[in-house]
Residue frames as qw, qx, qy, qz and C-alpha x, y, z in Angstrom:
[[0.000, 0.891, 0.454, 0.000, 0.00, 0.00, 0.00],
 [0.415, 0.436, -0.018, 0.798, 1.38, 3.40, -0.93],
 [0.295, -0.562, -0.442, 0.634, 1.68, 5.91, 1.88],
 [0.207, 0.916, 0.331, 0.095, -0.04, 9.22, 1.06],
 [0.294, -0.878, 0.197, 0.322, 3.02, 11.06, 2.33],
 [0.531, -0.283, 0.619, 0.504, 5.23, 9.27, -0.22],
 [0.536, 0.614, 0.547, 0.192, 3.09, 10.03, -3.25],
 [0.317, 0.022, 0.208, 0.925, 4.51, 12.63, -5.60],
 [0.158, -0.358, -0.317, -0.864, 2.36, 15.73, -5.48],
 [0.406, -0.554, -0.714, 0.137, 0.59, 14.81, -2.24],
 [0.083, -0.747, -0.054, -0.658, -0.91, 17.99, -0.89],
 [0.044, 0.271, -0.655, 0.704, -0.30, 19.10, 2.69],
 [0.663, -0.138, 0.156, -0.720, -4.03, 18.59, 3.29],
 [0.890, 0.094, -0.404, -0.190, -3.81, 14.97, 2.08],
 [0.476, 0.272, -0.689, 0.474, -0.79, 14.40, 4.32],
 [0.251, -0.247, 0.486, -0.800, -2.63, 15.87, 7.33],
 [0.815, -0.062, -0.063, -0.572, -5.72, 13.74, 6.67],
 [0.803, 0.174, -0.567, 0.062, -3.54, 10.64, 6.42],
 [0.233, 0.283, -0.671, 0.644, -1.81, 11.44, 9.71],
 [0.523, -0.188, 0.309, -0.772, -5.15, 11.98, 11.47],
 [0.892, 0.041, -0.277, -0.356, -6.45, 8.69, 10.09],
 [0.640, 0.243, -0.665, 0.296, -3.33, 6.86, 11.24],
 [0.075, -0.267, 0.598, -0.752, -3.73, 8.29, 14.77],
 [0.711, -0.082, 0.150, -0.682, -7.39, 7.27, 14.91],
 [0.833, 0.192, -0.493, -0.163, -6.55, 3.86, 13.48],
 [0.447, 0.251, -0.726, 0.459, -4.21, 3.27, 16.43],
 [0.384, -0.360, 0.352, -0.774, -6.85, 4.08, 19.10],
 [0.188, 0.038, 0.935, -0.298, -8.54, 1.59, 21.39],
 [0.549, 0.425, 0.324, -0.643, -11.91, 2.72, 20.00],
 [0.556, 0.505, -0.476, -0.457, -10.92, 1.74, 16.46],
 [0.160, 0.233, -0.958, 0.049, -9.63, -1.65, 17.64],
 [0.345, 0.199, 0.749, -0.529, -12.88, -2.14, 19.55],
 [0.602, 0.481, -0.024, -0.637, -14.90, -1.29, 16.43],
 [0.463, 0.408, -0.739, -0.270, -12.98, -3.90, 14.41],
 [0.033, -0.081, 0.951, -0.296, -13.41, -6.46, 17.20],
 [0.493, 0.312, 0.502, -0.638, -17.17, -5.84, 17.34],
 [0.616, 0.488, -0.302, -0.539, -17.47, -6.16, 13.56],
 [0.366, 0.355, -0.855, -0.091, -15.41, -9.33, 13.39],
 [0.213, -0.025, 0.871, -0.442, -17.19, -10.94, 16.34],
 [0.647, 0.403, 0.349, -0.545, -20.40, -10.78, 14.32],
 [0.579, 0.607, -0.340, -0.424, -19.20, -11.18, 10.74],
 [0.177, 0.431, -0.882, -0.066, -16.85, -14.13, 11.07],
 [0.317, 0.039, 0.900, -0.295, -19.10, -16.55, 13.00],
 [0.606, 0.503, 0.357, -0.503, -22.17, -15.74, 10.91],
 [0.468, 0.619, -0.498, -0.388, -20.21, -16.07, 7.66],
 [0.028, 0.280, -0.959, 0.027, -18.89, -19.46, 8.74],
 [0.442, 0.227, 0.751, -0.436, -22.34, -20.58, 9.87],
 [0.622, 0.580, 0.059, -0.524, -23.92, -19.53, 6.58],
 [0.367, 0.550, -0.696, -0.280, -21.23, -21.21, 4.49],
 [0.153, -0.105, 0.967, -0.173, -21.64, -24.46, 6.46],
 [0.528, 0.410, 0.534, -0.517, -25.41, -24.21, 6.00],
 [0.556, 0.632, -0.244, -0.481, -25.01, -23.57, 2.26],
 [0.222, 0.444, -0.857, -0.140, -22.51, -26.41, 1.80],
 [0.382, 0.064, 0.859, -0.336, -24.83, -28.74, 3.71],
 [0.638, 0.537, 0.218, -0.507, -27.48, -27.98, 1.08],
 [0.466, 0.625, -0.547, -0.307, -25.03, -28.71, -1.73],
 [0.028, -0.301, 0.949, -0.096, -23.78, -31.93, -0.12],
 [0.500, 0.222, 0.719, -0.429, -27.28, -33.13, 0.63],
 [0.634, 0.591, -0.022, -0.498, -28.37, -32.36, -2.94],
 [0.420, 0.572, -0.676, -0.196, -25.50, -34.39, -4.35],
 [0.263, 0.232, -0.924, 0.150, -25.25, -37.35, -1.97],
 [0.193, 0.224, 0.821, -0.489, -28.64, -37.65, -0.24],
 [0.245, -0.046, -0.512, -0.822, -30.96, -37.55, -3.22],
 [0.367, -0.401, -0.829, -0.131, -33.54, -39.88, -1.69],
 [0.252, -0.521, -0.534, 0.616, -33.85, -37.68, 1.39],
 [0.007, 0.302, -0.094, -0.949, -33.97, -34.44, -0.62],
 [0.292, -0.105, -0.660, -0.684, -36.65, -35.93, -2.91],
 [0.096, -0.363, -0.867, 0.326, -38.89, -36.80, 0.03],
 [0.169, -0.544, -0.421, -0.706, -42.31, -35.26, -0.59],
 [0.046, -0.086, -0.606, 0.790, -43.65, -33.20, 2.28],
 [0.393, 0.543, 0.494, -0.554, -46.92, -31.77, 0.92],
 [0.653, 0.713, 0.115, -0.226, -48.10, -32.31, -2.65],
 [0.790, 0.500, -0.079, 0.347, -45.16, -31.61, -4.94],
 [0.099, -0.876, 0.359, -0.306, -43.17, -29.78, -2.26],
 [0.912, -0.032, -0.336, 0.236, -40.15, -31.81, -1.30],
 [0.653, -0.625, -0.055, 0.425, -37.33, -31.40, 1.21],
 [0.557, 0.084, 0.244, 0.790, -35.00, -29.90, -1.44],
 [0.032, 0.697, 0.344, 0.628, -37.44, -27.09, -2.21],
 [0.519, -0.831, -0.198, -0.040, -37.93, -26.28, 1.47],
 [0.729, -0.342, 0.073, 0.588, -34.18, -26.43, 2.01],
 [0.415, 0.332, 0.293, 0.795, -33.64, -24.02, -0.90],
 [0.178, -0.806, -0.299, -0.478, -36.28, -21.58, 0.33],
 [0.662, -0.709, -0.124, 0.209, -34.71, -21.67, 3.78],
 [0.638, 0.018, 0.110, 0.762, -31.45, -20.57, 2.15],
 [0.079, 0.602, 0.241, 0.757, -33.17, -17.36, 1.07],
 [0.525, -0.782, -0.256, -0.217, -34.84, -16.92, 4.45],
 [0.755, -0.460, -0.077, 0.461, -31.55, -17.36, 6.29],
 [0.471, 0.274, 0.143, 0.826, -29.84, -14.85, 4.01],
 [0.160, -0.698, -0.207, -0.667, -32.43, -12.21, 4.81],
 [0.710, -0.663, -0.237, 0.005, -32.42, -13.19, 8.47],
 [0.720, -0.216, -0.046, 0.658, -28.67, -12.75, 8.78],
 [0.245, 0.443, 0.172, 0.845, -28.86, -9.42, 6.95],
 [0.416, -0.757, -0.257, -0.434, -31.55, -8.26, 9.40],
 [0.779, -0.538, -0.161, 0.279, -29.46, -9.41, 12.39],
 [0.602, 0.065, 0.036, 0.795, -26.42, -7.61, 10.99],
 [0.003, -0.650, -0.222, -0.726, -28.42, -4.43, 10.54],
 [0.606, -0.752, -0.192, -0.174, -29.51, -4.55, 14.18],
 [0.803, -0.318, -0.053, 0.501, -25.97, -5.33, 15.31],
 [0.451, 0.318, 0.118, 0.826, -24.52, -2.49, 13.25],
 [0.200, -0.753, -0.221, -0.587, -27.08, 0.02, 14.51],
 [0.685, -0.717, -0.088, -0.093, -26.47, -0.87, 18.15],
 [0.823, -0.419, 0.145, 0.355, -22.82, -1.91, 18.29],
 [0.649, 0.134, 0.287, 0.691, -20.95, -0.42, 15.32],
 [0.192, 0.759, 0.321, 0.534, -22.58, 2.83, 14.25],
 [0.375, -0.924, -0.078, 0.002, -22.20, 4.72, 17.55],
 [0.671, -0.478, 0.279, 0.494, -18.46, 3.99, 17.71],
 [0.545, 0.308, 0.447, 0.639, -17.96, 4.65, 13.99],
 [0.041, 0.896, 0.301, 0.324, -19.84, 7.96, 14.24],
 [0.487, -0.845, 0.073, 0.208, -17.68, 9.10, 17.14],
 [0.662, -0.212, 0.399, 0.598, -14.51, 8.20, 15.23],
 [0.388, 0.584, 0.447, 0.556, -15.81, 10.02, 12.15],
 [0.162, -0.963, -0.178, -0.123, -16.60, 13.14, 14.21],
 [0.594, -0.661, 0.224, 0.400, -13.14, 13.07, 15.74],
 [0.615, 0.132, 0.467, 0.621, -11.63, 12.70, 12.27],
 [0.202, 0.781, 0.386, 0.447, -13.64, 15.65, 10.90],
 [0.357, -0.929, -0.045, 0.091, -12.77, 17.84, 13.90],
 [0.651, -0.474, 0.323, 0.497, -9.08, 17.09, 13.52],
 [0.488, 0.205, 0.494, 0.690, -8.99, 17.83, 9.78],
 [0.015, 0.324, 0.098, -0.941, -11.13, 20.93, 10.27],
 [0.238, -0.178, -0.655, -0.695, -14.34, 19.92, 8.43]]
């Protein structure tokens, strides 16, 4: 990654903004923000990928089970597939709630500090 200070023609304003960002990046608040994000994103990403791969594995190697009729022409595979969509929207909804409560307040404070320090 190229440092803004090393770029030919970097303006003093760009250098100052980069320095402010680097200071904020080193704060406990920024580390806490990353920790909060990762504590949600990584487990839910892993859970969803396992759930998705289970669907793929079951579709390939458990055909009899996936072809089991539940009601009329609705079989386990169809329900499984629809649950994939439902879980995607469910996780997105959970993330939205998590971001609003846990991430946005810290991110807003860091942004305000950044703007104050660069004079905007």
